[in-house]
N, CA and C atoms as an extended XYZ file, in Angstrom:
258
Properties=species:S:1:pos:R:3:atomname:S:1:resname:S:1:resid:I:1 pbc="F F F"
N         5.229        2.699      -12.960 N   MET     1
C         4.876        1.866      -12.266 CA  MET     1
C         3.097        1.479      -12.224 C   MET     1
N         3.206        0.021      -12.449 N   THR     2
C         1.858       -0.423      -12.586 CA  THR     2
C         1.754       -0.824      -10.927 C   THR     2
N         0.323       -0.672      -10.699 N   VAL     3
C        -0.293       -1.058       -9.428 CA  VAL     3
C        -1.045       -2.517       -9.562 C   VAL     3
N        -0.812       -3.447       -8.659 N   ASN     4
C        -1.947       -4.452       -8.975 CA  ASN     4
C        -2.706       -4.550       -7.586 C   ASN     4
N        -3.741       -4.006       -7.860 N   ALA     5
C        -4.792       -3.710       -6.810 CA  ALA     5
C        -5.386       -4.919       -6.284 C   ALA     5
N        -5.626       -5.747       -7.630 N   LYS     6
C        -6.377       -7.196       -6.929 CA  LYS     6
C        -5.250       -8.321       -6.847 C   LYS     6
N        -5.183       -8.721       -5.385 N   HIS     7
C        -3.788       -9.363       -4.953 CA  HIS     7
C        -4.601      -10.731       -4.966 C   HIS     7
N        -4.317      -11.410       -4.000 N   ASP     8
C        -4.315      -13.064       -3.916 CA  ASP     8
C        -6.044      -13.549       -3.815 C   ASP     8
N        -7.062      -13.796       -4.684 N   THR     9
C        -8.234      -13.829       -5.026 CA  THR     9
C        -8.593      -14.902       -4.433 C   THR     9
N        -7.838      -15.956       -4.709 N   ALA    10
C        -8.142      -17.426       -4.113 CA  ALA    10
C        -8.626      -17.598       -2.855 C   ALA    10
N        -7.654      -17.035       -1.730 N   SER    11
C        -7.736      -17.179       -0.621 CA  SER    11
C        -9.269      -16.280       -0.141 C   SER    11
N        -9.295      -15.383       -1.025 N   PHE    12
C       -10.906      -14.693       -0.645 CA  PHE    12
C       -11.784      -15.446       -0.939 C   PHE    12
N       -12.137      -15.993       -1.907 N   GLU    13
C       -13.064      -17.251       -2.536 CA  GLU    13
C       -13.174      -18.026       -1.437 C   GLU    13
N       -12.346      -18.599       -0.698 N   ASN    14
C       -12.444      -19.995       -0.178 CA  ASN    14
C       -12.436      -19.153        1.748 C   ASN    14
N       -12.348      -18.208        1.724 N   CYS    15
C       -12.175      -17.881        3.345 CA  CYS    15
C       -13.847      -17.585        3.945 C   CYS    15
N       -14.674      -16.821        2.905 N   GLY    16
C       -16.183      -16.690        3.315 CA  GLY    16
C       -16.144      -15.083        3.464 C   GLY    16
N       -15.060      -14.411        3.451 N   TYR    17
C       -15.365      -12.974        3.740 CA  TYR    17
C       -16.358      -12.493        2.674 C   TYR    17
N       -16.756      -11.502        2.873 N   LYS    18
C       -17.640      -11.021        1.649 CA  LYS    18
C       -17.164       -9.776        1.270 C   LYS    18
N       -15.911       -9.239        1.063 N   ARG    19
C       -15.286       -8.232        0.202 CA  ARG    19
C       -13.825       -8.954        0.051 C   ARG    19
N       -13.439       -7.998       -0.747 N   GLU    20
C       -11.873       -8.272       -1.048 CA  GLU    20
C       -11.087       -7.017       -1.266 C   GLU    20
N        -9.808       -7.151       -0.893 N   ILE    21
C        -8.884       -5.901       -0.808 CA  ILE    21
C        -8.294       -5.114       -1.951 C   ILE    21
N        -8.828       -3.579       -1.967 N   PHE    22
C        -8.508       -3.685       -3.504 CA  PHE    22
C        -7.771       -2.200       -3.197 C   PHE    22
N        -6.828       -2.216       -1.979 N   ASP    23
C        -6.480       -0.919       -1.321 CA  ASP    23
C        -4.746       -0.777       -1.885 C   ASP    23
N        -4.439       -1.348       -3.157 N   GLY    24
C        -3.155       -1.164       -3.885 CA  GLY    24
C        -3.438        0.496       -4.332 C   GLY    24
N        -4.742        0.778       -4.762 N   ASN    25
C        -4.512        1.998       -5.643 CA  ASN    25
C        -4.713        3.051       -4.353 C   ASN    25
N        -5.316        3.027       -3.431 N   ALA    26
C        -5.458        3.604       -2.377 CA  ALA    26
C        -3.616        3.924       -1.826 C   ALA    26
N        -3.120        2.921       -1.765 N   LEU    27
C        -1.751        3.211       -1.497 CA  LEU    27
C        -1.111        3.996       -2.322 C   LEU    27
N        -1.352        3.711       -3.453 N   TYR    28
C        -0.355        4.342       -4.773 CA  TYR    28
C        -0.918        5.902       -4.530 C   TYR    28
N        -2.163        6.230       -4.492 N   ASP    29
C        -2.702        7.411       -4.477 CA  ASP    29
C        -1.925        8.206       -3.251 C   ASP    29
N        -1.832        7.832       -1.994 N   GLY    30
C        -1.196        8.362       -0.882 CA  GLY    30
C        -0.109        8.713       -1.344 C   GLY    30
N         0.802        7.847       -1.754 N   PHE    31
C         2.119        8.101       -2.354 CA  PHE    31
C         2.416        9.096       -3.384 C   PHE    31
N         1.313        9.448       -4.408 N   LEU    32
C         1.222       10.569       -5.158 CA  LEU    32
C         1.275       11.682       -4.203 C   LEU    32
N         0.347       11.907       -3.339 N   ARG    33
C        -0.076       13.106       -2.461 CA  ARG    33
C         1.400       13.470       -1.866 C   ARG    33
N         2.151       12.074       -1.645 N   ALA    34
C         3.372       12.265       -0.602 CA  ALA    34
C         4.610       13.020       -1.572 C   ALA    34
N         4.579       12.740       -3.089 N   LYS    35
C         5.237       12.667       -3.815 CA  LYS    35
C         5.096       14.465       -4.122 C   LYS    35
N         3.736       14.747       -4.496 N   GLN    36
C         3.500       16.275       -4.765 CA  GLN    36
C         3.455       17.214       -3.429 C   GLN    36
N         4.025       16.811       -2.102 N   GLY    37
C         4.105       17.433       -0.936 CA  GLY    37
C         2.832       17.696       -0.390 C   GLY    37
N         1.524       17.065       -0.920 N   VAL    38
C         0.343       17.727        0.054 CA  VAL    38
C         0.422       16.749        1.336 C   VAL    38
N         1.239       15.740        1.473 N   ILE    39
C         1.457       14.759        2.918 CA  ILE    39
C         3.195       14.958        2.812 C   ILE    39
N         3.553       14.914        4.221 N   THR    40
C         4.780       14.539        4.270 CA  THR    40
C         4.869       12.959        4.352 C   THR    40
N         6.394       12.589        3.778 N   PRO    41
C         6.659       11.204        3.899 CA  PRO    41
C         6.177       10.501        4.927 C   PRO    41
N         6.483       11.292        6.137 N   VAL    42
C         6.220       10.384        7.577 CA  VAL    42
C         4.890       10.091        7.851 C   VAL    42
N         3.974       10.878        7.207 N   ALA    43
C         2.272       10.985        7.334 CA  ALA    43
C         2.191        9.708        6.657 C   ALA    43
N         2.537        9.542        5.406 N   PHE    44
C         2.357        8.811        4.222 CA  PHE    44
C         2.669        7.214        4.709 C   PHE    44
N         3.902        7.237        5.664 N   GLU    45
C         4.236        5.718        6.324 CA  GLU    45
C         3.300        5.449        7.352 C   GLU    45
N         2.879        6.448        8.315 N   ASN    46
C         2.152        6.043        9.405 CA  ASN    46
C         0.511        6.178        8.937 C   ASN    46
N         0.221        6.252        7.956 N   TRP    47
C        -1.162        6.085        7.110 CA  TRP    47
C        -1.053        4.691        6.922 C   TRP    47
N         0.161        4.205        6.151 N   TYR    48
C        -0.098        2.934        5.585 CA  TYR    48
C        -0.063        2.122        6.952 C   TYR    48
N         0.687        1.991        7.763 N   LYS    49
C         0.799        1.466        9.039 CA  LYS    49
C        -0.570        1.262        9.755 C   LYS    49
N        -0.960        2.543        9.955 N   SER    50
C        -2.521        2.399       10.715 CA  SER    50
C        -3.357        1.348        9.589 C   SER    50
N        -3.306        1.774        8.462 N   TRP    51
C        -4.054        0.870        7.461 CA  TRP    51
C        -4.126       -0.534        7.694 C   TRP    51
N        -2.877       -0.931        7.755 N   PHE    52
C        -2.356       -2.292        7.554 CA  PHE    52
C        -2.761       -2.993        8.741 C   PHE    52
N        -2.578       -2.338        9.938 N   LYS    53
C        -2.972       -2.793       11.269 CA  LYS    53
C        -4.531       -3.170       11.355 C   LYS    53
N        -5.415       -2.179       10.834 N   GLY    54
C        -6.870       -2.630       10.818 CA  GLY    54
C        -7.210       -3.428        9.488 C   GLY    54
N        -6.340       -3.875        8.491 N   HIS    55
C        -6.742       -4.935        7.736 CA  HIS    55
C        -6.111       -6.502        7.757 C   HIS    55
N        -5.113       -6.242        8.744 N   TYR    56
C        -4.354       -7.312        8.502 CA  TYR    56
C        -4.930       -8.985        8.960 C   TYR    56
N        -5.880       -9.035        9.835 N   LYS    57
C        -6.549      -10.412       10.175 CA  LYS    57
C        -7.279      -10.563        8.954 C   LYS    57
N        -7.670       -9.788        7.857 N   ILE    58
C        -8.670      -10.337        6.741 CA  ILE    58
C        -8.168      -10.629        5.556 C   ILE    58
N        -6.610      -10.276        5.134 N   MET    59
C        -5.706      -10.336        4.296 CA  MET    59
C        -5.089      -11.838        4.264 C   MET    59
N        -5.028      -12.410        3.472 N   SER    60
C        -3.990      -13.321        2.995 CA  SER    60
C        -2.587      -13.038        3.479 C   SER    60
N        -1.720      -14.228        3.478 N   LYS    61
C        -0.271      -13.955        3.762 CA  LYS    61
C         0.158      -13.183        2.282 C   LYS    61
N        -0.234      -13.593        1.144 N   LEU    62
C        -0.018      -13.346       -0.174 CA  LEU    62
C        -0.414      -12.195       -0.156 C   LEU    62
N        -1.755      -11.353       -0.005 N   GLN    63
C        -1.819      -10.288        0.105 CA  GLN    63
C        -0.890       -9.048        1.100 C   GLN    63
N        -0.732       -9.518        2.335 N   ARG    64
C         0.344       -8.908        3.176 CA  ARG    64
C         1.472       -8.422        2.611 C   ARG    64
N         1.794       -9.717        1.642 N   GLN    65
C         3.302       -9.603        1.347 CA  GLN    65
C         3.187       -8.438        0.188 C   GLN    65
N         2.385       -8.846       -0.661 N   ASN    66
C         2.306       -7.655       -1.675 CA  ASN    66
C         2.345       -6.559       -1.463 C   ASN    66
N         1.160       -5.858       -0.348 N   LEU    67
C         1.215       -4.596       -0.314 CA  LEU    67
C         2.396       -4.041        0.563 C   LEU    67
N         2.975       -5.249        1.520 N   ASP    68
C         4.483       -4.485        2.195 CA  ASP    68
C         5.352       -4.205        0.925 C   ASP    68
N         5.635       -5.202       -0.123 N   THR    69
C         6.538       -4.817       -0.945 CA  THR    69
C         6.358       -3.581       -1.757 C   THR    69
N         4.934       -3.328       -2.474 N   LEU    70
C         4.401       -2.194       -2.723 CA  LEU    70
C         4.612       -1.119       -2.164 C   LEU    70
N         4.578       -1.131       -1.108 N   PHE    71
C         4.750        0.144        0.087 CA  PHE    71
C         6.230        0.610        0.019 C   PHE    71
N         7.186       -0.756        0.509 N   ASN    72
C         8.548       -0.229        0.382 CA  ASN    72
C         9.227        0.084       -1.176 C   ASN    72
N         8.512       -0.556       -2.210 N   GLN    73
C         8.810        0.426       -3.531 CA  GLN    73
C         8.536        1.871       -3.240 C   GLN    73
N         7.481        2.270       -3.100 N   LEU    74
C         6.958        3.383       -3.094 CA  LEU    74
C         7.500        4.293       -2.303 C   LEU    74
N         8.055        3.868       -0.903 N   LYS    75
C         8.719        4.662       -0.115 CA  LYS    75
C        10.138        4.665       -0.430 C   LYS    75
N        10.607        3.576       -1.235 N   GLU    76
C        12.130        3.784       -1.772 CA  GLU    76
C        12.175        4.817       -3.020 C   GLU    76
N        11.144        5.054       -3.893 N   VAL    77
C        11.027        6.181       -4.959 CA  VAL    77
C        10.802        7.214       -4.576 C   VAL    77
N        10.049        7.122       -3.072 N   LEU    78
C         9.600        8.749       -2.771 CA  LEU    78
C        10.868        9.360       -2.233 C   LEU    78
N        11.701        8.291       -1.193 N   GLU    79
C        13.117        9.041       -0.534 CA  GLU    79
C        14.323        9.042       -1.876 C   GLU    79
N        14.213        8.412       -3.015 N   ASN    80
C        14.677        9.040       -4.160 CA  ASN    80
C        14.405       10.348       -4.718 C   ASN    80
N        13.144       10.783       -4.714 N   VAL    81
C        12.880       11.811       -5.433 CA  VAL    81
C        13.103       13.136       -4.265 C   VAL    81
N        12.746       12.659       -3.072 N   GLN    82
C        13.440       14.078       -2.137 CA  GLN    82
C        15.147       14.460       -2.054 C   GLN    82
N        15.307       13.173       -2.116 N   ASN    83
C        17.199       13.449       -2.242 CA  ASN    83
C        17.759       13.984       -3.634 C   ASN    83
N        16.749       13.862       -4.485 N   HIS    84
C        17.107       14.571       -5.698 CA  HIS    84
C        16.528       16.275       -5.545 C   HIS    84
N        15.734       16.222       -5.350 N   SER    85
C        15.122       17.728       -5.194 CA  SER    85
C        15.683       18.623       -4.118 C   SER    85
N        16.748       18.169       -3.313 N   GLU    86
C        17.547       18.635       -2.546 CA  GLU    86
C        18.466       19.468       -2.879 C   GLU    86
C-alpha cells in the first residue's frame, strides 16, 4: 500500500499558511503500531480523531477527504488482520 503524504498543494500555495500537511505518513506509522499490537485499534482511532480535529481548519477539503479515505482503508485492513489472527 502506498501512502500519498502530499495532498492538495494548490490550496496550500494560495491560502497563505506557512506549512503543508504531511501527516499521511504519521497516520501510516500509527497503523503499523496498531497492526503490531503496540497500540490498540481503539487507541489508533482515537489518536486519528484527535489529530484530525486539531488540524481540520488548516486543511483543504481535498486534504480532509484524502486523509479520511486513507484512515478508513487502514482501519479496514487492521480489522481484517485482527479477524484472521483470532
